[in-house]
C-alpha positions in Angstrom: 106.7 52.9 119.9 107.5 56.6 119.5 104.8 58.8 117.9 105.9 61.8 115.9 103.2 64.4 115.4 103.1 66.7 112.4 99.8 68.6 112.8 100.4 70.8 109.7 99.7 67.7 107.5 96.3 67.2 109.1 94.6 69.9 107.0 95.9 68.3 103.9 95.0 64.7 104.6 91.5 65.4 105.9 90.4 68.0 103.5 87.1 67.2 101.8 87.0 68.7 98.3 84.3 68.5 95.7 85.4 66.7 92.6 85.2 69.9 90.5 87.2 71.9 93.0 90.8 72.6 91.9 93.2 74.4 94.1 95.4 75.4 91.2 92.5 76.9 89.3 91.5 78.9 92.4 95.1 80.2 92.8 95.2 81.2 89.1 91.9 83.2 89.5 93.0 85.0 92.7 95.9 87.3 91.9 94.9 89.7 94.6 95.6 87.0 97.2 99.1 86.1 95.8 101.0 86.8 99.0 98.5 84.9 101.2 98.6 82.0 98.7 102.4 82.1 98.4 102.2 82.8 94.7 105.7 84.0 93.8 105.1 85.3 90.3 102.9 85.1 87.3 103.6 84.9 83.6 101.1 84.8 80.7 100.2 81.1 80.9 101.7 79.8 84.1 102.5 80.9 87.7 105.0 80.0 90.4 103.8 79.0 93.9 105.4 77.6 97.0 104.2 74.1 97.9 102.2 74.3 101.1 103.3 70.8 102.0 106.9 70.9 100.9 109.4 68.1 100.7 112.2 70.5 101.5 112.6 74.2 102.1 111.8 76.4 99.0 109.9 73.5 97.3 108.0 75.4 94.6 105.9 74.6 91.6 105.3 76.0 88.1 101.6 75.7 87.5 99.7 76.0 84.2 96.8 78.5 84.2 94.9 76.0 82.0 93.1 73.2 83.7 94.9 70.3 82.0 96.0 66.9 83.3 98.8 66.1 80.9 101.8 67.8 79.2 100.4 66.9 75.8 97.2 68.8 76.8 99.0 72.0 77.2 99.5 74.4 74.3 103.0 74.7 72.9 103.3 78.2 74.3 102.2 77.2 77.8 104.6 74.2 77.8 107.4 76.3 76.6 106.7 79.0 79.1 106.6 76.4 81.9 110.1 75.3 81.0 111.4 78.9 80.8 109.9 79.6 84.3 111.5 76.4 85.6 114.9 77.6 84.3 114.4 81.0 86.0 113.3 79.4 89.2 116.2 77.0 89.2 118.6 80.0 88.9 116.9 81.9 91.7 116.8 78.8 94.0 120.5 78.2 93.4 121.3 81.9 94.1 119.2 82.3 97.2 119.5 78.8 98.9 122.6 77.4 97.3 121.3 73.8 97.3 123.6 70.9 96.5 121.1 69.8 93.8 117.5 70.0 92.7 114.8 67.4 91.9 112.7 68.8 89.1 109.7 66.9 87.6 106.1 66.1 86.9 103.9 63.5 88.6 101.3 62.9 85.9 98.3 61.0 87.3 97.5 59.8 90.8 99.3 56.5 90.4 102.5 58.5 89.5 102.2 60.4 92.8 100.3 63.5 91.8 98.6 65.1 94.8 96.5 67.2 92.4 96.3 64.9 89.4 93.7 66.9 87.5 96.0 69.9 87.0 99.5 69.8 85.6 102.3 71.3 87.7 106.1 71.0 87.7 107.9 70.6 91.0 111.3 72.2 91.8 112.7 70.7 95.1 116.0 72.0 96.4 118.2 69.3 98.0 121.2 69.4 100.3 123.5 66.6 101.5 121.9 64.8 104.4 118.4 66.4 104.0 116.7 63.0 103.8 117.6 61.8 107.3 116.1 59.3 109.7 113.0 61.5 110.3 111.8 61.1 106.8 112.9 57.5 106.5 111.8 56.1 109.9 109.4 58.7 111.2 107.7 59.6 108.0 108.1 63.2 109.1 110.0 66.1 107.6 111.8 68.7 109.5 111.6 72.1 107.9 114.2 74.7 109.0 112.2 77.6 107.6 108.6 78.6 107.6 106.7 79.2 104.3 106.3 82.8 105.2 110.0 83.3 105.5 110.6 81.3 102.3 108.1 83.6 100.5 109.8 86.7 101.9 113.2 85.5 100.7 112.1 84.4 97.2 109.3 86.8 96.2 111.5 89.8 95.4 113.4 87.7 92.9 110.2 87.0 91.0 108.8 90.6 91.3 110.0 91.6 87.8 108.1 88.6 86.3 105.3 90.0 84.2 103.0 88.3 81.8 104.9 87.8 78.6 108.3 88.8 79.9 110.4 85.9 81.1 114.1 86.7 81.3 
């Protein structure tokens, strides 16, 4: 049997977190660490961040500032802003990476696949023909052609004009 090693996943699968610790709340409260945390931009009620454990290059998320588990738990304005940010992010991803398509969606609850079930977030995952090859299917390993640092460098200027209350 061949063994494929992906040490970057070890931090994620072995992390011990207190029940009341929420990574998305911590990111929301640390704007001074946006570059270090790969936060691409902030609006009034949501922010955009690269997924540290991506399914493909430029996998990002729109995350509510409010600690809510469900879409119905968000205020109308936060839910609306989340969708506007997703639309903006879709346009930027299409411009910068030219994917063949995108998966966009929520995983609400642990049983639905949410890695952070207690805090709602919307995934945008660029996809290209052939990006789900034998490594993912057989080896349960993903091959990422670009580092998170490089993805952040390429995307962050496009979100620089994003200011709380001004989504265009």
